[in-house]
C-alpha positions in Angstrom: 60.4 -13.4 7.2 57.8 -16.1 8.0 57.3 -14.6 11.5 56.7 -11.1 10.2 54.2 -12.6 7.6 52.3 -14.3 10.2 52.2 -11.2 12.5 51.1 -9.1 9.7 48.2 -11.6 8.8 47.2 -11.9 12.4 47.0 -8.1 12.7 44.8 -7.8 9.7 42.6 -10.5 11.0 42.2 -8.8 14.4 41.5 -5.4 12.9 38.8 -6.8 10.6 37.1 -8.6 13.6 37.2 -5.3 15.6 35.4 -3.4 12.8 32.9 -6.3 12.3 32.0 -6.0 16.0 31.4 -2.3 15.9 27.7 -1.5 16.6 25.8 0.0 13.7 24.6 3.5 14.2 20.8 3.7 15.0 18.7 5.0 12.2 16.4 7.9 13.0 12.7 7.2 12.5 11.1 9.0 9.6 9.2 12.1 10.7 6.3 11.3 8.4 5.9 7.8 9.8 6.0 9.1 13.4 3.3 11.7 12.7 1.0 9.3 10.6 -0.6 7.4 13.4 -1.6 10.6 15.2 -3.4 11.9 12.2 -4.5 8.7 10.5 -8.2 8.6 10.0 -10.4 7.2 7.2 -8.9 7.4 3.8 -5.7 9.0 5.2 -5.0 5.8 7.0 -5.5 3.7 3.9 -3.2 5.8 1.8 -0.3 3.2 1.8 1.7 1.9 -1.2 2.6 -1.6 -2.0 5.8 -1.3 -0.3 4.2 -0.4 2.9 5.2 3.3 2.9 2.8 6.2 3.0 1.8 7.6 -0.4 2.9 11.1 -1.2 2.4 13.7 -4.0 0.2 12.8 -7.0 -0.3 9.3 -6.0 -1.7 10.4 -2.6 -3.9 12.9 -4.2 -5.3 10.5 -6.7 -5.9 7.8 -4.0 -7.6 10.4 -1.7 -9.9 11.5 -4.4 -10.9 7.9 -5.3 -11.2 6.9 -1.6 -13.4 9.9 -0.8 -15.6 9.4 -3.8 -15.9 5.6 -2.9 -16.9 6.5 0.7 -20.1 8.3 -0.7 -20.9 5.6 -3.2 -22.0 2.7 -0.9 -25.1 4.7 0.1 -26.5 4.5 -3.6 -25.2 1.0 -4.2 -27.8 -1.6 -4.7 -25.4 -4.6 -4.4 -24.6 -4.3 -8.1 -20.9 -3.9 -7.5 -20.7 -7.1 -5.6 -22.5 -8.9 -8.5 -20.2 -7.6 -11.2 -18.2 -10.8 -11.7 -17.5 -12.5 -15.0 -17.9 -16.1 -16.1 -14.4 -16.8 -15.2 -14.9 -15.6 -11.6 -12.9 -12.4 -12.0 -14.4 -8.9 -11.3 -15.7 -7.1 -14.4 -13.7 -4.1 -15.7 -14.1 -1.4 -18.3 -17.0 -1.5 -20.7 -18.3 -4.8 -19.4 -18.6 -3.6 -15.9 -20.1 -0.2 -17.0 -22.7 -2.1 -19.0 -23.5 -4.5 -16.2 -23.8 -1.7 -13.7 -26.2 0.3 -15.9 -28.4 -2.8 -16.5 -28.2 -3.9 -12.8 -29.1 -0.4 -11.5 -32.1 -0.1 -14.0 -33.4 -3.5 -12.9 -33.1 -2.7 -9.2 -34.8 0.7 -9.7 -37.6 -1.0 -11.5 -38.0 -3.6 -8.7 -38.0 -0.8 -6.1 -40.9 1.1 -7.5 -44.3 -0.7 -7.1 
């Protein structure tokens, strides 16, 4: 009885070791990830989420809209966006930023005209 128990346990141990050493099947690369580097330009290349994956659907559409609008904005920027920082060192947001930008742009346009 002792001998059969030992043989049974040894057989179970050997079978679990054999399964543990079996190679894992290789995962196929995502088709979107493979095609992304070829078509990645400008905003399309920056459309990546926090998890490192490419954005899709509504998130991508929203990002692209903001990115393309932001690409045109620096031409009319007078450096006001870089100066929009609060007393605590954090960037201004919401109504405070809107008010600051309005005043800064008005001041810079006055300075530009002789």
